[in-house]
N, C-alpha and C positions, 0 to 999 in steps of 0.2 A: 406477485405483487398487487394484481387486479383482486385477485382473492383475498388476499390480506384486506386490501384496501375497502372491498365489498364488506367483510366479516366485521371490521372496525366500526364502518358506518351502520351497518345493524345494530352491532352492540351499543352503539353512543344513541341511535334513535329509540331503540327499545328500551334503553335505560332513561331515557329524558320521559319516554310514555308513562312508564313505570311512574317513577316521581311524580309526574301529575297525575296521574290517578291515584296516589298514595296521598299528595296533598288535596286532591278534591274528598277524598274518602275521610280524611281527618275534619276539612270544612266541613264535612256531613256531620259528622262525630261531633263537633263542636256544635254545629247547629241544634243538633237533636238533644245535646247533654247542658248546652247554655241558652241558646236561642228560645226555646220555649220559654223557660222559668225566666227569663228576661223580658221577654214581652208581655207575660202575665204580672209579671212585679210591676212595670212601667203602667199597665193599666189600673192595678192597684194604687200606685201613688200616683196616678191623676185624679182617680176617685177621692183619696183622702186629702189631695191638694185643694179640691173644688168644695170639698164639706169643709175644711178648714177656713176658706176664705169666705164661706158663707156664714158661718157662727162668727168669724172674726167679724163680721159687717153686721150683724145681729139678728142673722135670719132667725126664723124659730125652727132650729135645728136638734132635735133630741139630742141627748146626750149618750144615748144607749147608739145612734146614727153612726156618730163619730166614733165611738169605741168598736163598732163592728167593722168601720172602715179602717181601722187602724188594725185590728186583729188580721185582718184579710191581706193589708200590706205583711204583718209581722210572718204570715205565713209563707207569703210569696218571697220574703226576706230568707227565711228559713230553707227554703226551697233552693232559693238562688244561689245560696252558699254552700248547700251540698252539691248542687251539680259544678259549682266554680272549685270545690274542692278535690273532687273525682281525680284519678288519673287521667292526662293527658298522653295523646298517643304521640304526640309532637314535643322534642326537647324546645325547639325554637318555636313555640307558638306565637305567632306576631298578634294574635287576639287576647292572648292572656294579660298583656300589660292594661289594657283597657279594662278587661274584666276588674283584676286588680283594684283600678282606680275607683270604680264603682262599689266594689265593697268597702274601702277605705271611707268613700263619700257616706255609705250606711250607716258606719260605724255612729255618727252622731246623730241618728235619726232619734232616739231616746230623748237626749240633751234637748233637741229641736221640739219635741213635744213638749216636753216641760216648760220650756220658754213659752212656748205657744198657749197651753193653758194658764200660765200667769201672765199673760199679755203682756211679757216683754219684749220692747220693740215695738215693730210695725206691722203692719198688714203686707208690706211689699216683702219684707224678709218673712213673714211667715211663711208666705207663698215661693218667695224667693229659692229658698232650700230644696223644694219640691223640684222646681226647674231646674235646678243646678244638675241633680240627681240624674233627672229623664235626659239632660242635655248628654250626661257622660253613657249613659244607656245607648241613646241613638249613633253615639263614637262606633258603640262596640258593633253595630248593626253595620255601620259604614264599611267597617273594616272586615267584615264577614262580607260583603259584596265584591271584595278584592280577592277573586280566586285566580286560580292559575289556569283557568279555560276562559279564553275572552267571550265565549255563548253565554257560558252562565253568569259570568260578570255584568255582561249587558242585560240579559234577563234579570238577576238581582236588583240593579238600580233601580228601576222604578219601583219595585218593591220597598223598597227604603225610603223612597219618596214618599210612598204612599204612608209609611209609619210617620214619617216625618210630618204630613200632613193632618196626619189624625191627629198625634202632638198640639199641631198649630189650632186644630178645633178645640182641642181639648183643654189649651190656655184660653181661648176666647171663651169657653165655659167655666175656666176660673174666675175671669175677668167679670164675667155679668152675674156670678154670685157674689163676688166681692160688692156689688151696686148697693147688696141688701136689699131691705123692703122698702126703702124709699127709693131706689132705682136710681141712685146719684153714684155718679164716677168723677173721679179727679179728671182735671184736665188732662194729665200725662196717662192715665189708666184708659181714658177713651182714645186717645192717640193709640195705644198698643192695640186696644179692641178695634181699630179702624185696619190697622196693620195687619192682625191676624185675619180680618174677615177678608182683605184683599191676598193677603198670602197662602191662605187654604183654597181660596177659588181659584188662585193662580196656578199652584201646585196640581190641584184635580185636573184644572183643564188643558195645563199646558205642559209638565211636567211628568205627569202619572197615568193619567187615563188613554194618552195616544200611544205608550210605550209598553202598557200591559199587556200578558196574551189574552186570546179570546176569551177565556174566561173569566180574565179580570175584569175585561172590559163590561161582559157578560152583567157580573157581579155588579160592578158600579153603575152600570145603567138601570139595574133594578133598584139600587138604595137611591139613584137620584128621581126615580118615577117613584117613589113611597112617600106617602105625607107627612111623617117624620122631616124628611129632606125638604119638601116644600114647605113645610112649617118652619124650618130653619132658615131659609132663603127668605121668607116672609119677615121671620122676625128681623134678620139682619139686615134688610131692606129697610124696615121702620126705623130700625135703630140709626141707621145712617142717616134718614131723609126726615125723621121727627123728632128728632132729638133738639133742644134747646138750651141756651146757655142759662145759668143761675148764677147766683153768687157763691163761690169757690168750687165750681166745679159744672158737670152737664147732668141734665137730668133726662133721663132715657124715657122713651113711650112706655105706656102701659102695656105693650103688648111682649115685651121682656118678662113677663110674669109666665107665660107660659112656655119659657123656653127651657126650665128643668126637667118638664113633664116629656117635652118633643126630644132632648137629647139622652134622656133616659132608654127611650126606644130607637135612636139612632146609633148610640154606643154597639151595641150589642150587634148590628147589622156591620157598622166598619170593624169592629173586632173580628168578626168570623170572615170579613174580606180580607184583612191584613193576615189574618192566621193560614188562612187558604192560599194565599199568595207566598208567604214565608216556606210553607209547606211545599207549595210547587217547586221553589228555588231549591230546596233540599232535595227534591227528587229529581231534579234534573240534572244537579251535580252529581246523584248517587248513578244517574243513568249514562251521564257522560263519562263518570270514571269506569263504568262495565263497559263501555264503548272503547275506551282506551286501553282496558285490558284486553277487549276482541282484538282491536288494531294490533296489539302488541304480538298476542299469538299468531294472527295472520301475517303478520310482518315477519315474526321467526320462523312460521312453517314455509311461507315464501321464498322468504330469502334462503332459509336452509337448502329447500328444494333448489331452488338457482345457483346457491352454494356448491351444492352437490355435483349439478351439470357444469358447472365452471371447473369444479374440480377435475371431473372426468374428462372435460374437453382439454383441459391444462395438461393433465397428467398423460393422456394419450397425445398429444402434442409434444408434450416435452419429451416423452420416453420417443418418441420419434424423432425429434429434433437431437435428442442426444445421443442416439443411436449413432444416426449418420454422421454426426458431430466426431462420435467416438473413433467412426471407421474413419475419418477423413482426418483424424489427429494421428490414427495409426499408421495410415498411409504416410502423411506427415514425416512422421518420425520415423518409420522405415525408408524413405527417401532420403532426410537428412543424415541418418546414423548409417545407412546400409548402403543404397545405391548410389549419390552423388559422392561419397569418398571411394566409393568402386571406379565409377566414371573418371573422376580425377587421376586417380591412381593409374588407370589403363592409359588414359589420354596423356598424361606425364611420360609414360613407358612407350609411347606412339604406338599403342595399338586403337583398333577400331573399336567403336561402341556402336552396340547393338540397339537400333531403334525402339525393339518391343521392352526394352530396359527403363525406358522414360517412362512416365504418368502419362498415363490416356486422358483425354478431356471427357467430360461427364457429360449424359445425355439430359439431365435434370435443369430445368429452367428457373428453378427457384434460388433464392440466396444461397443457400448450400451447394448447390449446383454451378453456380456463377464464381465461388468463392473456390471450388475444387477447380475449375476452370483457371482461374486465374493463377491458381498455384503451379497448376500443369504448364500455362506459358513461362511462367517466372523460374521453371525449373528448366525448361525448354531453353530459354532467354541466357541463363547461368552457365548450361551443357556448353551451348556455342560459343560465350564467354570464356570458358575455359577450354575450349578444342583451339580457339584462336590463340592465347595464350600460351597453351601447350606449343602449337606450331611456332608462334615467335620464338617461344625458350629455345627450343629445338634448333631453329634457324640461327637462333644469336649463339647458343652452344657450338653449333660447326663452324659460325664464322670466328667465334673467339678460339675454338681449336685449332681450326687453321692458322691464324695468325701465331697462335704459340706454336703451333709446328714449324711455321718456317723462322720464327726468331730463335727457337730451339736450334735447329741448324746455324744458323748464323753463330750461336753462341758457341757449339760444339767447334766449330771454323775456328773462332777465336780462342777456345782451349788448346787448340791444336796450333795455332799461333805462337800463344805463349810458350806451349811446351818446347817449340822448337827453338824459341829464343832463351828457353831456360837450358837447353842443351848447349846453344852456340855460345851464349856468355855466363855460363855457370862459374866460370873464374872470379868473375866481379862480383864480391860479397854482396857491396852496397846494391847494385843493380840487380842480383837474386834475390834480395831481400822484397824489392818493390816488385821484381817479377813473381815472386810466391803469393805477395799479397794481392796482386792482380788477379792471379790464378784462384785466389779463393774467393775474391768476390766475385767471378766469373761464374764458380761454381755456386754461388749464393743465388748469383741470377738466372743461372739454368733452374734451380730449384723452383723458384719463385713462377718462371715460365710452367714448369711440369707441374706444379700447383695450378696455374690459371687451366693448363691442359685437363686437369683431374676436376675441377669444379665445374668446365664446360662440357662434360661426359666422355672425353676421351680419355685414352689409355697410354700410359708410357710403356714402350716396349723393354723387356728383363732379359739380357743377354745372358742370364745365368743358367746354365744346365746342370751344376752340380751343387749337392748340399753343400752349404756354409756353417762354421760353428758359429755359435753365437757370438764368442767374443769377437770375431772378425765382423759379425753383421754391427755389433755396438761402434766398433773402430771405422766402420765404412761410415756408420750415421754421422759418428764425431767428427768426419773428415769433411762433411757437408755443410759445417757449422765454421763463420767466419773465425769465431775466438774460440778455436779448438783447446788452445795450452789450458782452459781453465777446466777443462773437463775430465773429470779421474772414473776409469772402467773398471767396473768390478765384474767378471763371470765366472762364477763357481762350477757351475754344470757343465760336465763335457755332454753338451747337446747341440744337434745343426739343425739347420733351418731347411725346408724344402725350396728346391732353385725357384720354383713358380711363385714365390711370395717374398722372394729377399727383397729385391728394390722396394715393393710397397711395405716391408715392415722398416726398412733402413730410411726409407722418404718419411715416413711414419714418424719415427724416433728421431731423424733428424730436425722437423718441425717442434718437436718439445723442447729437444736441445737447444735449437734456437731461441725459442721464447725464454727458456730459463736463464741463458748467458745474456740477452738484451734485457731483460726486468731483473737482474739480480746487480749489486754492486761489482765496479769491474776489477776488484782485487778479491772477489768472493769463489769459492771453487762450487761446482757442479758436479754433481756424482749420477752414475748412471749404473745401477746393479741388476743383475738377470740371474733368478735360479728358478728352480723347479717347484711348483704347488701342484695340488689337487687337480686344478682346472686345465693344468699346461704349463706355461712360461711365463713370471712374474718378471718384467722390468719396471722397475722405478726410477725415477728420474727425479733428482731432489736439489733447490737452489735454495738460496739465502737470502732472497727478494723480500719486498716489503711486505707488512702482513695485508693480507686482503680479507673481507667481511665476508661471512658465511652466505649472505645472499647474492654474494657476487659470484661465489664459487658454483651455486645452484645455476645463474646464468651461463657462466661457462661451462657446466657440464651438461646445459641444455643444448648447446651449440655441438656438443660433442656427438650426439644421439637422436640429431634431426638433420636431415638435409634441408638449407633452409632457402627461400625463393631470393630470385634477383634483388629483390627490394630490400630484404635483409642483408645481402650481399655488398649493397652499393651504399648503404648506413655504416657498414664495418669494414670498408675495402681497405683500413689499414690494420686491423686484425683479422686477415683470413685464415691463418693459420691453423688455429681450432676449427674451422671449418673443413680446411684439407685434413685433419687429422679424423675429423667425424667422418668423412667419406671413405677415408683408407681403413679406416677400424669396420666400417657397414659391409666394407668388400671382404676383409679378412675374417668376419664374425668375430672381431676381439672387443673387448669390455676396456674402456678408456676411462681412467677417474679422477677427477682434479681436488685436491684435499690441502689443508694447512699440515706443514711438515712439522718436525719437531725443533725445527731451527728458526720458526717462524717464517719461513718462506711457503714455497708452495711445492707439493710433491706429485707427480703424475705416476699414476700406477697402470701399465697396460699388462692386461691377461690375452696374452695369445694362445688359442684353443691348443689341445694337444696334437690336432690333426696334420697340424704345419711344423711338426719338428718330429725329427727323427734321432734315437738313441744312438749313442756311438757304437753300442752293439748291434745296432740294427743295418748299420752302415753295410754296404756289399762288399763281399770280402776283395773284390778282385778292383774295387774301386782306388782309383790313385790318391793318395794322401797330398794335402795341400803343401806345396814347397815355395821358399823364394827366388823371386825370379831373378834372373842375372840381372846387375844394375845397367848393362849396355843395352837391354834389349827396350826398345820403343813401347810406350802404351798408346793402345788404340782409344777412340773416344767413343763415346756411346753413340748411337745408329740415330737416323734422322726420327724425331717424332712423328708418330702416326695417331690416326683416330681409329683405327682397326685395334682389335685385340693384340696382346704380343705373344709372339712366337717363340718359341726355346730355340736358343743357337746351340751349338755344338761346343763352345769353349768353354771351358772350367775356369771359376776363379782360383787364385791363389792368393789367401791370407797373409797379409805382411806382418813383421814381427812389431817387436815395442819400438818406441820413439813417436816421432812425427808420424801424422795420420799419412796412412800409405795409400797408394794407388794399384789396382789390382795390375797382372802381368798382362801382357798382349794377349790377346785370344788367337787361337791356332785358327788358320786359315777353314772356312766351310768347306765341306765335303761337296764333292760336284753332285749334283742331284739328276736322278735317271729321267726319261720323260714320262710324263703324267704325274710326278709328284709336284707338290708345291715348294718353291724354295722359301727356306726361313729368312725372315727380314733380318737385316744385318744388325747383330745384338750390340747395346749401348756399351763402348768401352769403359773401362775404370782406369784411372789414374792408379800408376806405380810411382809412389814417391821415390825422389833422389835419382831419378835415370836422369833429370837435368843437368846434374852435378859432373864436374869431372871426375876422372878415375881417381885421382890422389883424394880426392874429398869424399870417395865413398869408401876409401879402404878403411879399414881400422887402423887406429894410431896409439903408437904405443905411449904409455903413461909418461909425463914430463914434469920434470923437478917442479916443485910446490913454488918457488918463487917465479917462474916461468907463467906465460898466458897459454894457459891450457885448452880456452875456447876453441869449440868447432864451427865450422860455418852453418850448420842448424842451430848452434845456440845463438850465434850472430844476427844470424835471421831471426831468430825468436825475441832476442833483446828489440833488434831493429824494429818489429813489428809492432812490439808491445811501445814502442816510444813513439812510432806513428799514431798507433792506437789512442796514447793518451794526450799525444798533440791534436788530433780531431775532437777528441772528446772535450779538450778546453777551447778550441777555437768554436765548438757548436755550442758550449754554454755561454762563451763571450757574446756569439751572434742572438742567442735567447736573450741575454739579459739587455744588449742593447737594441732589440726589438720591444 
């Protein structure tokens, strides 16, 4: 910016000086082209005016003298017109208008001479024409003095005043010539003569001489000391002092008869002085133009050298600053894109931070160094803040996990109590339906507690030690959903799941199924299908819920692929299922995608990696096939929820058959551990459906006649549960309408 500003200033200044120099050159050219012919023409017109006045007054002027004067004037007019019509260097010449005015006045010169020869008009009119033309010429000289340089203008003003004083003296000569041989003037002309004498004395003494250059003052002093000037002064004094009034005018003294001879000697001296001063003004303007061009040269040269120096300094400084700024930028980007995310990730995992990983403070004390230090301090404060947040998150997670573990144990006890009640009062169908509904709600409560434990960073123990068929995994996931009757399961591929991931997969699918049943119409069905694909096992859950906008799917899929902070969990406390699914999918290495289904609802597609699957032909030959448990065998519950990693239990799950969601059979007692071995945590028991029923209800019943009621207890319980669910739905809608 300084370089550009300085360069612009130099350009503007140089352009202004060059324009001023060009104008002065043009003024000099105009002065040489028009000024000199104009001054010579003015002198010829003054002489012709005096001769015309003398002849009009009856003085003995030879006719040849007047013709000679007119011929000289004609030559001057021709020279002036040639100069005026020549090419002008400036298209907007301000002098040109006044020159054209003079040319226009000169067009009537011949007609005026004819009227004068014919004595048409008066003597004042005969001389007034010449005075008017000369007045136009003086305007041209006045305009010449308005130059673009103040010094030259100031120098030209007294020269123009000198020319004007010479014209006043020439008018005095014309007035005395119009007195004729009798030396008589009218009162008006005598007043003009008196004014002319006073005017030219004032001009010479006050306006001209004090402001002339030294050579001009010396030239005027020589003229003033000459006999002709002294004679002029003596005649003027005599005219002013010795005149006397006569009838019809003023009689001049006899001294005026010597005026013509004196004036003839004085005019060449004054003309030479005028021409010398005019030439001096032109030369001064030319010299000033040269000085301006020299100033422009030195200005450009000096400014160019200064600009080169400034550019060199600016380039050096800028390169240094830019290099340091680039280093600071690279350092900042590295810290922002690599160091800080790595530090935050390590802090979130509970790992320690190497102090050398943080940016160090700079030793530079300039502005960039201070910025670097400020950035290092900001990073240090940010890391400390992240450390505190990570500690608080970890502490809160442990606190929440502890609460979830204790609450989960209470829920497990409640499930055991509910199962005991089912076994005791299974003969009461109405009570059995209520107990089954309570059991299902308690299972949902346990799943929510496990969700809290998962989000808090804990792990749910997994009791499975044997692979489980995919169909059984789907059945187990459906059993965790309150509205399980609406779920249709399809598993075409005979493939099993690794025991270490059964609970995680079942929990993940249960959350998706719960969302599908809750956000779809109560009478609609929810289907879950499993089949082998190239990347592993594809499980698709499809509902017929309301239409969801595409951007909403993007938001939900984002929750499935990023662990949210507690702030996001707090804002979405009523929709934590997707976050739980995302955590479990991350642990399993699975991909979960939500999209619009062909029915207008939502389809959730889960791709389980092949590493978690066991093909049927890959299962151990000695492995026990799953079997249906005896109805009388009581079911065990899941073990207590812990914050540690889940341990494998020796018991194997047994898949249930068709019908109502089935619970797992009782686990075999754990083998005793030898000293030094770590005892496995008690496995989470799974519920076995129908174990709470009476023996008669569990037996297969023969088909009854069509006209009899063939409803089974399970069907009665299902119908009763549907009835209560509809009742609760209506009550909820009524409460919403009333609120």
